N, C-alpha and C positions, 0 to 999 in steps of 0.2 A: 687332390683334384686339380687339374689344370683350369686356369681361369676361363678358357673357352668352353669348358664342360659345366661350369658352375651355373646353377639355376637360382635366380632371385625372384621371390614372390611367384614361383611356379613358372617362370619364363626363362628361356635361353638368353644368353648374353645379347644376341642380335635382336630378339623380340623385346628384351628389356630396354635397350637403347631406342628402338623404334617407338615404343610406347611413350618414353620420356620426350622424345623429339616432337611427336605428333601432338602432345598435350602442352608441353612447356615451351616449345620452340627451339630449344637447343639442349645439349647434354650438360646440365649444370652440376658441378661436383656436389653441391649441397643437396640436390635432389637425389643423386645417387646414394649419398650417405643416408638420406632419409629413407630410401627404399630398403636398405639393409636394416634399418631400425623397424620399419613396418614388417619386414620378413621375420625378424626375431620376435616381435610382439605377437604376430599371427601364430607362430609356432608355439608360443607359450600359452596363449589363451585357447587355442584350438580352432580349427577351420570351421567347425559346425556351430560356433557360438555367434549369436546375433550381437555384434559388438558396435558400440559407439566409440568415438575418438575425441580426445582433448589434446590439442597441439599447443605448445608453449612459445611459438614464434610465428611471425607472419612470413618469414623468408624460407622459400623452397620446400620446407617440410610439409606444409598443408597440401602442396601439389602431389607429393609422394603418397600421402594418405588417399587423395582423391583418385589417383591413377590405380593404386594397387589394393584398394578396399572399396566396398560400396559406400563408404562414408564421404559425403560432400557437404559443402556449405549450403547448397541449395536444398538438399533434402533434410537438413537439420541434424544429421547424424554426427557432424563434426563441429566442435566449438574451438575457437582460436583464442587463447589467452596471450595478450600482447606483452609477454615477459622477456622476449628475446633470449630464451633458453632453448637450446636444441634438445628438446625432449618431447615425448608423446606418451599418451596412455590409451591403450585399448581396453575396454571394459564391457562386461556383460550388462546390457541395458536392463535386464530383469533383476539381477542380484547385486549389481553395482561393483562386483569384484573384477579385478583385471590386473594388468601389469604396466608399470611405468618404465620406459626405456629411455636412456639418455646417452649422449655422446660423452664419454669419460676421458677428459684430457690427460689424466694420469696414465691411462693405458696407451696414449698416442706417443709416449716417449720412445717406444720401440719403432715408431714410424716418424722420424723427424720432419719429413716433407709434409705429412698430414698435420702435425702440430704447428709448423710454421705457417701453413696455409690458413688454418682456422684462426690462429692468433694474429694473422696479417703481419707477419714478421718479414716476409719477402715480397717483392713486387710480383705481380702476376706474370710479367714477361720473363722472370727468372724461374718460373715454375710452370712449364707448359701443361695445359689441361690433359694432354695424353699421358704425361708422366703421373699426374695426380690421380687420374682414373685408375691406372694400374696399381698405384699404392692403395687406393680405396678397395679394389677387388682383392688385393693381397691381405689387407687388414680384415675385411668382412665384419663379422660379429665380434671380433676380438677387441675392438676399441669401444665396445658398447657395454653398459652395465644396465641391470634391471632390478626391479623390486616388485613383489606382489603388493597391490594396494586395494583399498576400497574407496570408491569415490563418495565423498561425504557431502559435497556441495554439487547437487545435480543441476546442470544447466539445461533445463527442460526445453524441448522444442517449442518455440514460441508460436502461440496461436494468433491468427490475425484478429485484431481488435476492430472497434467501430471505424467504419470508413465514411468520410465526408467528401463532398464535392467542393473544391476550392473556389471561392467566389472571385479569385483573382485570375486564374487560368482555366477554370472549368474542368480540371483533371481531378481524378480520385486521389485521396491521400489519407493517412491515418489521422483520426480526429485528435489524438493526443498532442499533435504538433501545434494546435491552436486554431484560431479562426481563419488563418491562411496557411497554405502549404509553406514549407521552408523556402522554396525558391521565391515565392511571392513576398516572403518576409525579408528578402534581401540577401539570402544565403545561396542564391543560384550560382552555378558555375558557368553559365552560358548566357549569351544575349541572342535574341531572335535575329536571324539573317533572312532577308526577304529577297526574292529574285524576280526577274521579269519586270512587269509594269508597276509592281507595288500593290497589286490587288490583295496579295496575302497579308500585307501590313494592315490594310483596312479591315480585313476580316479578323485579324488577331488582336486589334486594339480594343475591341469590345467583346466581352465574354459574359456568359451567364453567371448570375450571382449564386443561385442555389436551386437546383432542381427545376429549371425553367423560370426562375425569378427575374427580377430587374437586372439590367445590365450594369457593368462597371466599366467606365471608360478609362483606359490606361493612358496617362499623360506624363511626358518627361517632366522632371522636377523643374527644369528651367522654363518650361512653358506653363507651369502651374502658379506662377507668381500672381498674387491677388485672389487666388481661389482658396476656399476654406476646406480644411481637412474634414472628412466625414467619419474618421475613426482615429483612435489613439495610435501613436507610433511609439513602440517600445525601444528602450536602449538598455543594453546589458554590457557592463564592464566587469570583467571577472574579479571577484573578491571585493568590489567597490560598490557597485550600484546595479539595481535592476528596477526599472520603473518607466514612467511616461516621459518621453523626450518632447513630444508635441501632443497637445490635447486636441480632442475632437473639437472642430469649430475654429481651430487656429488658422488665421489668414497667412498664407505662405508669403514670406518676404524674400527678397533677393539675398539677404544676409543668411537665410536659412539653408541655402543650397549646399554650402560646404558641410554643414552638420548632417544633412540628409546623405551626402556622399560618404561621410565617415561611418554612417550606419549601414552602408552598403546598399542604399536605396537610390536608384536612378529614376524611378517612376513613382507616381502616386495614382490612386484610383479616385475618380469622381463619380459619385453615385447619383442616380436619378431614381429616388424611391417612388415606386409606382403604387397605385391603389392596391390594397390587399397585402402590403408588406410593411414592416416596421424596422427602424434602425435598432441595433443591438441595445443601445442605452435605454430606449423607450421600452423595449421588451423586458429588460432587467427590472425596470421600475414596476411594470405591471405584475410580473411574477413575484417580486419581493412583497408587494402589497397583499397578494393572495396567500403567500407562504407564511407570513407572520401571523401567529396566533397570539393569545393573551401572554403578556410578559415579554414579547419580542417586537423589535422595531428596526426600521432602516431609516437612514437619513443621508443627505448629501447627494453628490452626483456619482454615477458609475465611473470607475477607473479601469481602463482597458476593457470596458464592457462588463465589468464585474461589480456587483453590489454585495456588501456585507450585511448580514442580519445580526443584531446584537441583543443581549439581555437587557431589559429595562431595570431589573432589580436582581438581588441575590435570589437564587432558587434552584429548582430541579429541572433540568432540560428534559423535555419529552418530545420524541420524534415518531411520527407514524411511519415506521420503516417500510411497510408494504406499499403505502401510497407514494412514498419517496422513490422506491424502486420502479413503480409504474410510470412516474413522471420522467425518470431518467431513461426509460425504455423508448421514449418518443424520439430520441436521437438528436433533435435540433435544439434542445434546451438541456440544461443541467442544474442540479442543486447538490451541493456537498455540505454535510453537517458533521458536528461532533457526535460522539456516541450518545444515544438516548440514556436517560437516568444518570447523567453526569451533573454534579453540583457545579454551578457557575456563579460568577460574581457580576454585579451590575456593570454594564459596558463591555463585557466579554463577547467576543465574536463566537456565535454559535452555528452559523451557516453562511454560505455564499452562493450566489446564483448568477447565471448569465445565459445569453443565447450563444449557440455555437457559431453560426455564420454571422457576419457583421450586418447583413440584411436578412430578415427572417420573415417567413409567412406569418401574418397575424393569426391565421387559423391554428398554427402550431402553438403559438403563445396562448391563444384562447383555450385550447385544449388543456394545456398545463394549468392554467388558472382555474378552469372548471374542475379538473381532477383534485386540485388542492382544496377548493371550496367544498367539494363533496366529502372530503376526508377531514374537514376542519375540526380541530386545528392540526395542520401539518407539522408545525413546529411551535412549541410553547415553552414558557418557563413558569413553573408553579412556585409561588412563594410558600415557605414552610410555616405551618401553624406554630405559634409560641405556646406549646402545650404545657400543662401541669402534669408532671410525670410522677407516678408512684413506683418505688423500687422495693421488691420483696426478695430478700436474700434467704434461700432455703438451705437446709442441711443441719443435721444434729450436731456435727462437730463445731460448726460456727455458732449455732444457737446456744449451745452449752459452753461456749467460749473455750473449747479444747484447742482450737486453732484460731488464729486471727483472720478476719475476713479480708479478702483482697478484691472482691467484686465491686463493692460500692464505689470506690474511687474511679474504677475503670468506666462503669456505667454513667456515673455523674459527669465525667469528662466528655463522653460521647454525646450526652443529652445537651449539655450547655454549649458545646461547640456548634450545635445546630440551632441555637437560639431559644431553646426551651429551658424550663427550670424544674428542678427536683422538688416536688411539693411534700413528699413524705418518704421515709425509709423505714422498713420494718424487717425483723428477722423472724423466721418460722422454722420449726423442726420438720423432719421428714414425716409429716402427718397430714393427710388430705384434709382432715377437719380443720386443723390450724391454718392451713394455707387458704382454705375456703373462707374462713372467718376473716383473715387479713385482707383478702381481695374484696370482700363485701364492705369492710370498713373503709377501704380506699375509695370504692365506688360511691359510698355515702358521702365522702368528703368532697366529691366533685372532680376527681382526677380525669384527665383526658386520655391517658395512656398508662398501662401498667407493664413494667418489665419484671420478669421473674428470673432468678439465676439459679443454675444447677438443678439436679434431680431430673434430667431429661432423658437419661439413657434407659436401657432395659433391665438394669439391676433391680432386685426386689425392693431395695430401700429408696429407689428413685421414684418418688410419687408426686412430683410437682404437677405433672400433667393431669393426674387424677384430682388434685385439689382444684385446678382450673375448671375441669369438667363439673365438679361438684358445685362450684360457684355459678354455674350456668354458662360456662364458656363453650362455644361451638367451634371445634378445631377445624379451621379451613385448610390448614396444612400442618402435618406433623411428619417431619423428615424432609430434607431438601437435597437436591443434587449439587451441593456446594461444599467444598472443603477449604477451610474449617467451617463447620456448621451443619453437619449432616443431620443432627438430632434437633434442629431448630423447630420451634412451634409457633404458629400464628393462629390465634383464636379471637373471637369477638363475643363480648357480653353486651348485647344491644349494639350501641354505636361505639363502644369503647374497645379498642384493640388491646389484646394481652399477648405479649411476646415472651415465649419461653426460650431462654438462652442457655445452651449447654456449656459445660465446664471449659470447653476450648476457648471461651471468651477471656479466661484468665491468662492463658498461656500464649495466645496468638494476638498480635497487635491488631490484625485486620481479619474479620470473620464475616459470616453471613449477616450479622447485625449491621455492619457498616453499609451493606448493600440495601437492606430493607428499611432501616430506620428513616432515612430521608423520604422514601416513598410513602411510609405511613404518615409522617408529618406533613406531606404534601396532600393528604386526604385520600389516598388510594385505598380501596378495599380489595385486598389481594386474595386470590383463589389459587388452587393447585395449578391451573393452566398458566398463571403468571409466573409461578416458581419453576415449573418443569423446564421451561426454555433456558433457564439460567445455568443448566449443566454445561452448555457450550460457553467456555470462558469462566467457569465456576471453580477452577482449580487454582488456588493460591500457591505460589512457588516458595513461599516463606524465605524471601530474599534476606540476606544478612543485613542489608540496609533497606528498610521498607520504603517504597516510593508511592504507595497508594495515595491518591487515586490515579497517579500518572503511570499506570501499568496495565497489563492485560486483564487483571482480576476483575471479574464482574462485567466485562464487556462482551455482550452476547448479540 
């Protein structure tokens, strides 16, 4: 086929060049090469497939995709990986199957001009663009390679997240950037330019703080000497430091000007906090006071508007997840916590809170405080009871000493690690009467908790649960949505919990028992509704090196 008759991406040569020029500004060889890659990928995947694209360079190739496919940066159908490799993948967005096409340098050896151009071995003046374009058309698909692939890391189309109003400039920006937009944090790429009489400057120097709130007066650093900062100023040095460069309340000195300039800050904001508004630090203190339940405290001054909440003593962290979500829905305040039902040490950080804007409506803070008090305690740390624990090892093979018991040492270790003690250990055969008798003896001795091991499955000889029932145990839960530990049992005889631990407790280092025992010792009386939600996060991956509790197991 003559080059003039050749069609690329369904277009004639003239239409092809016109499309490139109108979008890109000129006929770039890299874009022409990219178009041949798109043409090949489209022919491989099929024209009727709803395809997304991943491009592995920022140069030229993204424009080829945007010109000759529906995929663009704006609609989210194209993602750019800044690897500087001339390769792209078109894939079915439903099945994730597609084709990766790349410029194969090995194949360019038949086209020396193309090889020399890409490897930058000759000056541009020695290889006119007209010659290079002819070589590209001659080479076509022959210098490309492809491979069928399945996209395993799907870069999903990003959904817009919470939007705030910047108290510095009054413009909308993503809340994740912090209390100010990036431009007002000193990362702006422009300075305001005012024309005519300067009326625009006067209008721009004072902007709304938050949804019609108090104004912030923008003052050049050089004119702020002697004035006090009304918010912390953060400094970040890559790999070295991230923290407070200037504290709220700092009186700006002439010697500080250079430091502010190094931080990229040419202006500071002077706030006049009006009635009905609070500074972020005062807001953080009010919320921290309401969010702290028993066993949780805060102290010190906020840093960058944030206050940390810490455990007063060792114990079990409990978070009212629903109330926490409701508070965070307010938008102007936030609170982040560790997972509920996490064991924590005294002094450990369990949560942190702050206001989003540096000046906030006291109505919003009051609402957060009211919601926390209505759900009290929002966050608490429960100390564990130092219980006297009785352990009953069941099974004919152990009772008759046919095999050596392995359960006692495991259970004793788990009990003592949580601060309780083993008051008694007994062995019982697979006989409901014998198990009943042993449980009653333990109860009479005054134990606070009974652990029974084995005999929890559906085999005819597994009768431990029957012995518990015979002793008066009311099974609140028999069977759990957790692995290992599906046959776990929780029963109560009066106020004494009885836990039935299946045989998986011998073979797996971490099981349902590790999730439940701290809660029992913290005084919780568990029901089926408490256990049913544990299916989400209840799958242990049995890692070669167990990192529990620093892992997803039991986080629901």
